[in-house]
C-alpha positions in Angstrom: 113.1 -41.6 43.6 110.0 -39.9 42.3 109.3 -36.4 41.2 107.2 -34.6 43.8 107.0 -31.1 42.5 107.2 -29.2 39.2 108.1 -25.5 38.8 107.7 -23.1 35.9 110.6 -20.6 35.9 108.7 -18.4 33.4 105.5 -17.8 35.5 106.6 -19.0 39.0 103.8 -21.6 39.3 104.7 -24.6 41.4 102.7 -27.8 41.4 103.2 -30.6 43.9 102.0 -34.2 43.6 103.2 -37.6 42.3 104.6 -37.3 38.7 105.8 -40.1 36.5 109.2 -39.4 34.9 111.0 -41.6 32.4 114.6 -41.5 31.3 113.4 -39.9 28.1 112.0 -36.9 30.2 115.5 -36.4 31.6 117.2 -36.2 28.3 118.3 -32.8 27.2 115.7 -30.9 25.1 117.7 -31.2 21.9 118.0 -34.9 22.4 114.3 -35.2 23.0 113.6 -33.2 19.8 116.0 -35.3 17.8 114.4 -38.5 19.1 111.0 -37.3 18.2 112.2 -36.5 14.6 113.8 -40.0 14.4 110.5 -41.6 15.6 108.4 -39.6 13.1 110.8 -40.7 10.4 110.0 -44.3 11.2 113.3 -44.9 12.8 114.9 -44.5 9.4 118.1 -42.6 9.1 117.6 -42.4 5.4 114.2 -40.8 5.8 115.5 -38.4 8.5 118.4 -37.5 6.1 115.9 -36.8 3.3 113.7 -34.7 5.5 116.4 -32.6 7.2 119.6 -30.8 6.6 121.9 -33.4 8.3 123.8 -36.1 6.4 124.1 -39.7 7.4 127.3 -39.3 9.4 125.9 -36.4 11.4 122.7 -38.3 12.1 124.6 -41.4 13.2 126.8 -39.4 15.5 123.7 -37.8 17.1 122.1 -41.2 17.5 125.2 -42.6 19.1 125.4 -39.6 21.5 121.7 -39.9 22.4 122.2 -43.6 23.1 125.2 -42.9 25.3 123.3 -40.2 27.2 120.3 -42.5 27.8 122.6 -45.3 29.0 124.4 -42.9 31.3 121.1 -41.9 32.9 120.1 -45.5 33.4 123.5 -46.2 35.0 123.3 -43.2 37.3 119.8 -44.2 38.4 121.0 -47.8 39.2 123.9 -46.4 41.2 121.6 -44.1 43.1 119.2 -47.0 43.9 122.2 -49.1 45.1 123.2 -46.3 47.5 119.7 -46.0 48.8 119.6 -49.8 49.2 122.8 -49.7 51.2 121.3 -47.0 53.4 118.1 -49.0 53.9 120.2 -52.1 54.9 122.2 -50.0 57.4 125.4 -50.6 55.5 126.1 -46.8 55.3 125.1 -43.8 57.3 122.8 -41.0 56.1 125.8 -38.7 55.8 127.6 -41.3 53.6 124.5 -41.8 51.5 124.1 -38.0 51.0 127.8 -37.7 50.0 127.6 -40.6 47.5 124.3 -39.2 46.0 125.8 -35.7 45.6 128.9 -37.2 44.0 126.7 -39.1 41.5 124.7 -36.0 40.7 127.8 -33.9 40.2 126.9 -31.5 43.0 
């Protein structure tokens, strides 16, 4: 799937087109911010610890959670692609595909 529209809830502007989206874009904002801080710390927990207010254990826990969230996004994407492949091959109906995709998305 590809992002085809973007919407700003603050001003109501909607833009349509083809947009690239990575798994990083789909992480929660706090995970994105933490990942940026980790990157700017040279991927060093020690440096991140020195520059911030979190200790090693808290940083490690956040990293583990971030990794788990990223892996979950990748897994869900693979499952969605598998459903669409089943639909394309005629193995399931559109209704079945919709139900499976909604279930994966938690709707």
